[in-house]
N, C-alpha and C positions, 0 to 999 in steps of 0.2 A: 152279363149273360150273352152268349152268342147262340145262334141256331145252327143245327146240322141236319142235313137231309136224313129222313128216316130210312132204315134199311129195308122196310117193308113198303111195298106199293099197294094201295088199295083202290085207287081210282086215277082219273086223269089229273087230279090235283097233285102238286108236289108238297108232300108232308114233311114237317120239321119238328124236332123236339129240342129242348134246351140242351146246351152243352154240359150242363150240370147233371144230366141224366146219363145213365149207363145202359147198355143193352140188356143187362141182367136185372135192372131195377124193377121192383114190384109194382110201382105205380107211376105213370107218367101220362101226360096228355101230349098230343101232337097237334100242330096247327098247319093250316094251308091258307095262303092268301089268294084271293081272286078280286077282280075289280069290284070295289065297294063292299066286300065281305071278307070275314075271317071265319074259317071253318075249324072246328075243334072236335077231336075224337079221342077215345081211350087207346093208348098204344098197345094194350094187351088184346084188343079186339078191333083190328083195322077194318074188318068188314061190317062192324056193328054200326050203331046209330052215330050220326054226326050232328053237331049243333052249328048253326050259322048265325053270326052276329054282324051288324053293320061295323064298318071300320071305326066309327066314332064310339059305338057302344063298347067295342073291344078295348080301345084306348082308355076309356073311362074305367073299365074293369081293371086293367093292368095298373093304372095310376092308383086306384083305390087299394088294390092288393099290395102294392109296393109300400104303402104307408104302414102296413102291418097291423 
């Protein structure tokens, strides 16, 4: 999986979504990285709530999710 910049800008962060996602897909999350944090939001609601995780917590989540 590679990341591509989101077509929608919602803040000073640079948001990305998976290259597996399409612009017309019904559900996707976008991420933005900042020093020491990974921010996550719903691509359908770029002005909506965001979650922030430590880089370590995000890496652990991705590792767990990849195990399926």
